[in-house]
C-alpha positions in Angstrom: 11.7 -36.4 -15.0 8.9 -36.2 -12.4 8.0 -33.2 -11.1 8.8 -32.7 -7.3 11.2 -35.7 -7.2 15.0 -36.3 -7.3 15.8 -38.7 -10.3 18.2 -41.7 -9.5 21.5 -41.8 -11.3 23.2 -39.2 -12.9 21.4 -36.5 -15.1 23.0 -34.6 -17.7 21.5 -31.0 -18.6 22.7 -29.4 -21.7 21.8 -26.1 -23.6 22.9 -23.7 -26.0 24.6 -22.0 -22.9 25.5 -23.0 -19.5 26.9 -20.6 -16.7 29.6 -22.7 -15.3 31.8 -21.5 -12.2 35.9 -21.6 -12.1 38.7 -19.7 -10.2 35.9 -17.5 -8.4 33.8 -16.5 -11.1 31.0 -17.2 -13.6 32.0 -18.8 -17.0 29.8 -18.9 -20.3 30.0 -22.2 -21.8 28.6 -22.6 -25.3 26.9 -25.9 -25.5 27.9 -26.6 -22.0 26.8 -29.5 -20.0 26.0 -29.9 -16.3 25.7 -33.3 -14.5 24.0 -33.7 -11.4 23.6 -36.6 -9.1 21.7 -36.7 -5.9 21.5 -33.3 -4.6 24.9 -32.0 -6.1 26.6 -30.9 -9.2 29.4 -33.2 -10.1 30.4 -31.8 -13.4 29.9 -28.5 -15.5 31.8 -28.2 -18.9 32.2 -30.1 -22.2 32.4 -33.5 -23.3 31.5 -35.4 -20.1 32.7 -39.0 -20.6 30.9 -40.6 -17.6 27.8 -42.8 -17.6 24.4 -41.0 -17.0 20.9 -42.2 -16.5 19.5 -39.5 -18.9 20.1 -36.5 -20.9 17.8 -33.5 -21.2 18.5 -31.0 -23.7 17.0 -27.7 -23.1 17.9 -26.2 -26.5 17.5 -22.5 -26.9 18.3 -21.5 -23.1 20.7 -20.9 -20.4 21.3 -23.0 -17.6 22.1 -21.0 -14.7 22.8 -21.2 -11.0 19.4 -21.0 -9.2 18.6 -17.2 -8.3 18.8 -16.0 -4.5 16.4 -13.7 -3.3 17.3 -12.5 0.4 14.0 -10.3 0.8 11.6 -12.6 -0.7 8.0 -11.5 -0.3 6.0 -14.1 1.7 2.8 -12.7 1.9 0.1 -11.3 -0.6 1.9 -8.0 -1.3 0.1 -4.5 0.5 3.0 -2.4 -1.0 1.4 -2.5 -4.2 -1.6 -0.6 -2.7 0.8 2.2 -2.1 2.0 2.9 -5.6 -0.6 5.5 -6.5 -2.2 6.2 -3.4 -0.4 8.7 -1.0 0.5 9.6 2.0 1.0 6.4 3.3 -0.1 7.3 6.8 -3.6 8.0 5.4 -3.6 4.6 3.5 -3.6 2.1 6.5 0.3 1.9 6.3 0.6 2.9 9.9 -1.5 1.9 12.6 -3.8 5.1 13.9 -4.1 5.7 17.6 -7.9 4.5 17.4 -6.8 1.1 16.0 -4.3 0.6 18.6 -6.7 1.4 21.3 -9.3 -0.9 20.1 -6.8 -4.0 20.0 -4.9 -4.8 16.9 -5.6 -8.4 15.8 -4.8 -10.8 13.2 -6.4 -9.9 9.8 -5.6 -13.2 8.3 -6.8 -16.4 9.8 -4.2 -19.1 10.6 -5.2 -21.1 7.3 -4.8 -17.9 5.4 -1.3 -17.2 6.9 -0.3 -20.6 5.8 -1.6 -20.5 2.5 -0.1 -17.3 1.7 3.4 -18.6 2.1 2.6 -21.6 -0.2 1.3 -19.3 -2.8 4.3 -17.0 -2.6 6.7 -19.9 -2.6 5.2 -20.8 -5.7 6.0 -17.6 -7.3 9.2 -17.7 -6.2 10.1 -20.9 -8.0 8.1 -19.7 -11.2 10.9 -16.9 -11.4 14.0 -19.0 -11.3 14.7 -18.3 -7.5 15.8 -21.6 -5.6 16.7 -19.7 -2.5 14.8 -17.5 -0.3 14.6 -15.5 3.1 11.1 -14.6 3.7 9.9 -11.4 4.5 6.4 -10.1 5.2 4.4 -7.0 6.2 3.7 -6.8 10.1 1.3 -3.9 9.3 -1.8 -6.4 9.4 -0.7 -8.6 12.3 -1.6 -8.4 15.8 2.3 -7.8 16.7 4.5 -10.5 15.5 4.7 -13.6 13.2 3.9 -17.0 14.9 5.7 -20.4 15.0 2.8 -22.2 13.7 2.7 -20.3 10.3 6.5 -20.8 10.2 6.1 -24.6 11.0 3.9 -24.7 8.0 6.2 -22.6 5.9 9.1 -24.9 6.5 6.9 -28.0 5.6 5.8 -26.2 2.3 9.3 -25.5 1.4 10.0 -29.3 1.9 7.0 -30.3 -0.1 7.5 -28.1 -2.8 11.0 -28.0 -3.2 12.4 -24.5 -2.4 15.5 -23.6 -0.3 14.7 -21.5 2.5 16.3 -19.4 5.6 13.4 -18.3 7.9 12.3 -17.9 11.3 9.3 -15.5 12.5 10.0 -11.9 12.5 9.7 -10.1 15.9 9.9 -6.4 17.0 9.8 -4.6 20.3 7.7 -1.7 19.0 5.9 -0.2 16.0 4.9 3.3 14.8 1.5 4.6 15.7 -0.2 7.3 14.1 -1.2 9.9 16.8 -2.4 12.7 14.2 -2.4 13.3 10.5 1.3 13.2 9.5 2.5 12.4 13.0 3.8 9.1 13.8 5.5 8.2 16.8 7.2 4.8 18.0 5.4 2.9 20.8 7.4 0.1 22.6 6.6 -3.2 24.2 10.0 -4.7 24.9 8.6 -7.7 26.7 6.9 -8.8 23.5 10.0 -8.4 21.6 11.8 -10.9 23.8 9.1 -13.1 23.6 9.3 -13.2 19.6 12.8 -13.5 19.8 12.6 -16.8 22.2 9.8 -18.0 19.6 12.4 -17.6 16.9 15.1 -19.4 18.6 13.0 -22.5 19.4 11.7 -22.4 15.8 15.4 -22.4 14.4 16.5 -25.1 16.8 13.6 -27.2 15.6 13.8 -26.8 12.0 17.1 -26.0 11.0 18.3 -28.8 8.9 14.9 -30.3 8.0 13.8 -31.5 4.7 17.4 -32.7 3.7 18.8 -29.4 5.0 16.5 -27.2 2.5 15.3 -25.3 5.8 17.9 -23.1 7.8 17.3 -20.8 10.1 17.8 -16.8 9.8 16.7 -14.5 12.6 14.5 -11.8 11.3 14.1 -8.8 13.8 11.9 -6.3 12.1 13.0 -2.8 10.9 15.7 -1.1 13.3 13.3 1.7 14.4 10.9 -1.1 16.0 13.9 -2.7 17.9 15.6 -1.7 21.1 19.1 -1.9 22.2 18.5 -5.0 24.4 16.6 -6.6 21.8 19.3 -6.2 19.2 22.3 -7.2 21.5 20.2 -10.4 22.6 19.8 -11.2 18.8 23.4 -10.9 18.0 24.2 -13.0 20.8 21.7 -15.7 19.6 23.0 -15.5 16.2 26.4 -16.3 17.3 25.1 -19.4 19.4 22.9 -20.6 16.7 25.3 -20.1 14.2 23.3 -18.4 11.8 22.9 -14.9 10.2 20.4 -12.2 11.4 18.6 -9.6 8.6 17.8 -6.2 10.0 15.9 -3.7 7.6 17.9 -0.5 8.2 18.8 2.8 6.1 15.9 2.3 4.0 13.5 5.2 4.4 13.4 8.8 5.6 10.8 8.0 8.4 13.3 5.4 9.6 16.2 8.0 9.6 14.4 10.6 11.7 13.0 8.4 13.8 16.4 6.7 14.8 18.0 10.0 15.0 15.4 11.1 17.4 15.5 8.1 19.5 19.5 7.6 19.7 20.8 10.7 18.0 22.4 8.9 14.9 22.0 6.8 12.1 20.9 3.4 12.6 24.4 1.9 11.2 26.3 4.3 13.3 24.0 3.4 16.3 24.6 -0.3 15.7 28.4 0.3 15.3 28.4 1.9 18.7 27.0 -1.2 20.1 29.3 -3.4 18.7 26.7 -4.9 16.6 28.2 -4.6 12.9 29.4 -7.7 11.7 29.5 -10.3 8.9 26.3 -12.0 10.6 24.5 -8.8 9.6 22.2 -9.0 6.5 20.9 -5.6 5.8 18.1 -4.7 3.2 18.1 -1.8 1.5 20.9 1.1 2.2 18.8 3.5 0.0 19.2 6.0 2.5 22.8 5.2 3.9 25.1 8.0 4.3 28.8 7.7 3.2 29.8 6.9 6.9 27.1 4.3 7.1 28.8 2.6 3.7 32.0 2.8 5.0 31.0 1.2 8.1 29.3 -1.6 6.3 32.5 -2.2 4.3 34.7 -2.1 7.5 32.7 -4.8 9.4 31.8 -7.1 6.4 27.9 -6.2 6.5 25.8 -7.6 3.3 23.8 -5.3 1.5 20.3 -6.7 0.0 19.7 -4.4 -3.0 15.8 -4.4 -3.8 15.7 -2.0 -6.8 12.5 -2.4 -7.8 10.5 -2.0 -5.0 12.8 1.2 -3.7 12.5 3.0 -7.3 8.8 2.5 -7.2 9.1 4.3 -4.0 11.3 7.1 -5.5 14.6 6.0 -3.9 17.7 4.2 -5.2 21.1 2.6 -3.9 23.4 5.6 -4.6 24.9 3.7 -6.2 25.2 0.1 -7.0 28.7 0.6 -8.5 30.1 3.0 -6.0 29.0 0.4 -3.2 30.5 -2.3 -5.2 33.7 -0.4 -5.3 33.9 0.1 -1.6 34.1 -3.8 -1.1 30.5 -4.3 0.2 28.8 -7.3 -0.6 25.7 -6.8 -2.4 23.1 -9.6 -2.2 19.7 -9.3 -4.2 16.1 -9.3 -3.0 12.7 -8.6 -4.5 10.5 -7.7 -1.8 7.4 -7.5 -3.8 4.9 -9.1 -6.1 5.8 -10.2 -8.9 8.9 -11.7 -7.4 10.5 -11.2 -10.8 14.5 -11.1 -10.1 15.4 -10.4 -14.0 13.0 -7.4 -13.7 14.9 -6.1 -10.5 18.3 -6.5 -12.2 17.2 -4.4 -15.2 15.8 -1.7 -12.8 19.1 -1.8 -10.6 21.2 -1.5 -13.8 19.2 1.4 -14.8 19.1 2.8 -11.6 22.7 2.6 -11.2 23.6 4.5 -14.4 21.2 7.1 -13.8 22.8 7.6 -10.5 26.5 7.3 -11.8 25.5 9.7 -15.0 27.4 7.2 -16.9 26.9 3.6 -18.5 30.3 2.2 -18.0 30.5 1.6 -14.7 28.1 -1.2 -14.0 27.3 -4.2 -16.3 24.5 -6.8 -16.5 27.0 -9.4 -15.1 27.7 -7.4 -12.1 23.9 -7.6 -11.0 23.6 -11.1 -12.1 26.6 -11.9 -9.6 24.7 -10.1 -7.0 21.7 -12.4 -7.7 23.9 -15.5 -7.2 27.2 -15.3 -5.8 26.5 -11.9 -3.6 23.3 -13.8 -2.0 25.8 -17.2 -1.6 28.4 -14.9 0.2 25.8 -13.2 2.6 24.7 -16.6 3.7 28.0 -18.0 3.8 27.5 -20.7 1.8 30.3 -21.5 -1.1 28.2 -24.0 -2.5 25.1 -22.2 -3.8 24.9 -19.5 -6.4 27.3 -21.5 -8.6 27.8 -24.4 -11.1 30.6 -26.2 -10.4 31.6 -29.7 -8.9 30.6 -30.0 -5.2 28.0 -27.2 -5.4 24.3 -27.8 -4.4 22.2 -28.6 -7.7 20.1 -25.3 -7.6 19.6 -24.8 -11.0 17.2 -22.4 -12.9 16.6 -22.7 -17.0 15.9 -19.4 -18.8 14.4 -19.7 -22.2 16.7 -17.4 -24.7 14.2 -17.9 -27.9 11.1 -16.0 -26.1 9.3 -14.5 -28.9 9.2 -11.2 -26.8 13.2 -11.0 -26.5 15.8 -9.9 -29.4 18.3 -12.2 -30.8 21.6 -11.6 -28.8 25.0 -12.9 -28.7 25.3 -12.8 -25.0 22.7 -14.8 -22.7 23.4 -12.4 -19.5 22.6 -9.5 -21.2 19.9 -10.7 -23.3 17.9 -11.9 -19.8 18.7 -8.8 -17.7 17.8 -6.2 -20.3 14.9 -8.0 -22.2 13.9 -10.9 -20.1 11.7 -11.7 -17.3 11.0 -14.4 -14.7 8.1 -15.4 -17.1 11.2 -16.9 -19.4 11.8 -19.4 -16.8 11.6 -23.2 -18.1 12.5 -25.5 -15.4 14.0 -24.9 -11.6 15.8 -27.9 -10.0 16.7 -27.4 -6.1 19.1 -29.9 -4.6 18.5 -32.1 -7.5 14.9 -32.1 -7.5 12.8 -30.9 -10.1 10.6 -28.3 -8.4 8.9 -26.3 -11.5 8.7 -26.9 -15.3 6.9 -25.2 -17.6 5.0 -23.0 -15.5 3.8 -26.1 -13.1 5.3 -26.2 -9.7 5.7 -29.1 -7.3 3.2 -29.6 -4.3 0.6 -26.6 -5.5 -1.8 -25.8 -8.2 -0.9 -22.2 -8.8 -4.1 -21.6 -11.1 -6.2 -22.4 -8.3 -4.0 -20.8 -6.0 -4.2 -17.4 -7.7 -7.8 -17.3 -7.5 -7.5 -18.3 -3.8 -5.0 -15.5 -3.4 -7.3 -12.8 -5.2 -10.6 -13.8 -2.9 -8.1 -13.6 0.3 -6.6 -10.1 -0.8 -10.1 -8.9 -1.5 -11.1 -9.4 2.5 -8.0 -7.9 3.7 -8.6 -4.9 1.6 -12.1 -4.8 3.0 -10.7 -4.3 6.5 -8.6 -1.3 6.0 -11.1 1.6 6.8 -10.7 0.5 10.4 -7.0 0.8 10.2 -6.7 4.0 8.5 -7.0 7.4 9.8 -10.4 8.6 10.3 -11.8 5.3 8.8 -12.5 6.5 5.2 -14.4 3.8 3.0 -12.0 1.6 0.8 -13.1 3.8 -2.4 -11.7 6.9 -0.9 -8.3 4.9 0.4 -7.8 3.4 -2.9 -9.6 5.3 -5.5 -9.7 3.9 -9.0 -6.9 5.0 -11.5 -9.7 6.4 -13.8 -13.5 6.8 -13.1 -15.4 3.5 -13.2 -18.6 3.6 -15.3 -21.1 0.8 -14.8 -23.9 -0.2 -17.4 -26.3 1.6 -15.0 -24.6 5.0 -15.8 
């Protein structure tokens, strides 16, 4: 098979294990087979008796549904900078008043904005992710995302072979640092409505492009940066467009305090009072959700996007995966950071849940794997994604089970969740096209792109002093882990 192309005729894939689907759940098929034709799966099981144009045996591997990432980083990750550098307000994570007064600007060029999405899409494919809803930071933007960069992202998805749900993010406000530790919301609702109109126009122009790899999803920024009228207009637009909208809420203490100060209640309770909770809403992260918040999600069919790695790095967890699941809330998965290693996220999610539960028997590896496949598909309203069965789209990830760093095991799912990583991804098919194989990604040289990404990242970091309180040098904002000694020393 040729990288980047969908072959003519039927292709039969086989491996030691296939994760098929029947009667609403995944099924492990030893020495199973998957047959794809065009962009669809036409068979999963054993002993296919039809003619095929080619057979590919992946040996000691698992042929799996492609993973679905509904909070997929599409820029160069700046949250990494905050892992060991605190507090966030002092490290360029919030605009200081001096920066606002001098006039915020785009810290990346248009070319850099386009490049970083291509690079991020390549990383997603390397990690077995076949469907993504991109997310990016607005901290280093002039205000919101642009149609131009997302038009380029749409084309990149088509060229590289990645299924995406996207439109430019928009907001009506932002947090401004007025004094050390004192952050206040500042609003410009007119800019928020302009961003919404841009997003609607983008979806109308791009929905269904590249053989339906590109679909629209409205992406208002975090709940504390949105006004009531902007959210009402977003919900109306989502209904008219027939798409979902994603809104980050119940995800952090600053947000909880800000929304309470503005509206007198938590974000989910506020949205419920406005009649805006529904199955159209996809809501990362829920780590700060109250019992009342979660009950409202369950009542109205809201899907949560669980991003356990990035949450745990910041000291928070979903409390807990098993209890949220028991409420009947649909849980999808997101990575929201670099690397976009979904398998690593599943392990962190498993561990965090068991710590919160104080018991090991309320969650399994399969529950997390379901969230990364079936949960994401349900959130999107797609019964043709996240599973390998006749009629589903041919979105497939092949994971090696004989990696030298993994212990032998009799169960491929437990093996991958507890000891695997995205680095064991051998091949990825999206809509029947071979998008990644053996570390090579269609449409991009990831080795050269990695060097370009580093240079671009270095230029961004150099601009942090002007957007940090009191304008300290980079060496003070991000000091090294240990003292650095040069040869002169």
